[in-house]
N, C-alpha and C positions, 0 to 999 in steps of 0.2 A: 243213312247211317255213315259215320266216318270209318274208313278203312285205312289204318295206318300203313304207310309204305314199308316195303321190305323186299325180300328176294324169294324166288321160288324156282324149282327145277322144272322148266318148261318142257313139255313134250315136243321135241323137234326132230324126232327120228333117232335111230340107234347110234348115229355117228357123233352126236353131241351130248355132252354131259354138263353144259355150262349153266350158270344161274342167271335168271332174268330179274332185273331190278324194276320194281313197280313203285312209282311215287304215290304218296297219300292221295286219296280221292274220296268222293261221296258216292254211295250206291244205295238205291232205293231198297227198303227192307222187303218189299214184295214186288212181284211182277205187276204190271199195269192191269187193272181189272176191267171187266166188261162195262161196269158202271162208269169208271173213269174214262174209258174210251168213248162211251156214249156221249159224255159231256163234251169231249173233244169234237165229236162229229157234229153236235149241235152248233158249235162255234165255227166249225170248218166243214161245211156240207160238201165241199169238193172232194172230201175223202169218204163219203158215203158209198155204199155198194153200187148204187145206180148212177153215180156221177164220177167215180174215180176213173182216171185215164188208164187205158189199157197198158200204156207204157210203164205205169207205176204199180200195177197189180194184175195178177193173172185172173182167170175166170172163176176161181174158187175163193176169191177175196170175200171174207165175211159170209160165206155161203150158207152157214147155219142160222144167220139172223133172218127173221121173218120179213123184215123190211128195213129201210134205212135207219130207223130209230127204234127198233124193237129187238131186244135181246131174246135169244131162244128160251122157250119155256122150260126146257129140261137142263138149263145151265144156270148156275148161280150168278147173280149180278156181281158177286164178289169173287168169282172165279177169274183166272187170268184170261184176258182177251187172246184169242188165237185166230188163225186164218187171216193174219195181217202180214203184209209184205215188209221188207226192209225199208222201202221208201216210206211206207205209212208209219212204221215205228219211228223212223228218224224224224218225220214231220211232227209226230206227237211230242217227242222229246224236246224238239226245238220250241214247240208251242208253250212249254212249261219252263223254258229257260234251262234245259238240260241237254244231254246227249246220250247216245248209246255207249255202253262200256266197251272198252277194247277187249280182245281175246285175253290178253295178259291180265287185265284187271279182273275179268270174270273168273278166270282160272285161279288166280291168286286168292281172291275172296272166297271162292268155293272150297278151297282145300284146307282151310284152317280147322283144327279140332278145338276142343275145349281149352287147350293150353296155347292156342295160336301157333301150333306147330303144324307142319305139313302132314295132314292125315293120310295122304297117299302112301306114306311110308308104312302104314299099317295094312297088311293084307286083308284083314277083316273089313276095313273101310271100303276097299275096292270091291269085295264081294257084296257088301251092302248096296253100293251104288249100282252094280250090275243087276242086282235083284230089283231095285227100284226101276231101272230102265225097262224091265220086262212087264211092269204093271201097265194096265190099259185104263183109259177113261178118266185119269186123275185130273185132266184139264177142265173137267166140268165141275169140279169141287172148289169151294171157297179157298182162298189163300190162308196161310197160317194154320194148317192142319197138323203140323209137326213143330217140334222145338226149333228155335232159330240156332244158327251156328254161333261161333264165338264172337262174330262181329255184330250179332243181332239181326242177321239177314235170314229170311225164310225161303224155303222151297227151291233151293238152287238145284236140287236133284229130285227126279222122280215125278214131278208134276207136269212140267212142259220143257221143251227145248227153248232156248232163248237167243234172239238175234244179238249180235255184237257189231260194233262199228266196222270192224275189219274182218267180218266173218269169212270172207273168201280170200284172205291174204295168203300169199304163197311163201312158205319158208324156203330159204336158200341154204344149201350146204356148200361150203368151200372146200370140202374134202373130195370133191369129184374132179375129174379132168376138165369137166365143163363147169366152171365156177358159178355160172348163172343157171345151172340146171335145177328145176324144181325137185324137191325131195318127195318122191311119189309115195313114200310110206305114210305121208300125212293124210292121204285121201282114201285109204282103204283099211277098214278095221281088220280085215283078214291078214294084212301085212304084219299084224302083231306077233304072228308065229315066228318072225325073224328077230323080234326084239329080245335083248338080253335080260330084260326085266318085265315080266308079264303083268306086273302091277300097273303098267302103262295102258292096259287094255281098255279101261274106261275112257282114258284120254283119246285113244285111237278112235273109239266110237264117236266121241264129240267132234273130233277133227274130220272124220269121215262125213258126218252129218253136215258140218259147215261147208266142207269142200264140195258137197253135192248141190249146193243151193245157188240160185240166181236171185238177184235183188227183188224181182217181181214175184217170186214164188210165195205161195201161202200153203200152210199145212195145218191140219186139225189140232196138233199139239205143239205148235210153234208160236210163241209170243215174245215178250220182251220186258225188261225193266230198264230204268234210266239211271244214268250216272251224272256226275258233275265234278268239275275241277274245284280244288280248294283255292279260294281267293284270299 
């Protein structure tokens, strides 16, 4: 789906209140599914659970799959693929001529309400997202269980966490005596108690999740969707 470029107020800690500009881009309407990933594995067997290099995926990579080419019986083929590493997600995206979205692209696309305005300005939206984050087991269900957002994009909240291209990028604050010091508030959801706007709490959680990951990690409810530049 095409996401028209614009600006959004990125969560970069309490010191900054600047807008981030995001150019127009394409973003998949759903996360990559188990069936789609299975097709990728058939064409790229080096990424199967028995052959993947340990450098590119930890020991829990596709752990719930019964074999290299067998999707778990209790998980829908149309559910988002999970337990895949960043390396594997990136390889899949490249195999279909795409890439992973950046953090800014993901956050910008996810925040639009029905009027394409920043829904995080609405406290009810934040409460809704936080409630979704508490639900368990949604990653086993097929995609498109809820209405899409204003861009026509499904399931950006409450189903799975999603890899981004720059998932572990470190934001820098220039308002410190150490101009190159990492802004530690990005990596701990608990730091939100010091924020002047608690509507940022959902963003704190996402940044804490991203900041805790290494590229070879795999998690039960962590998958991905693809993006593409507009040419």
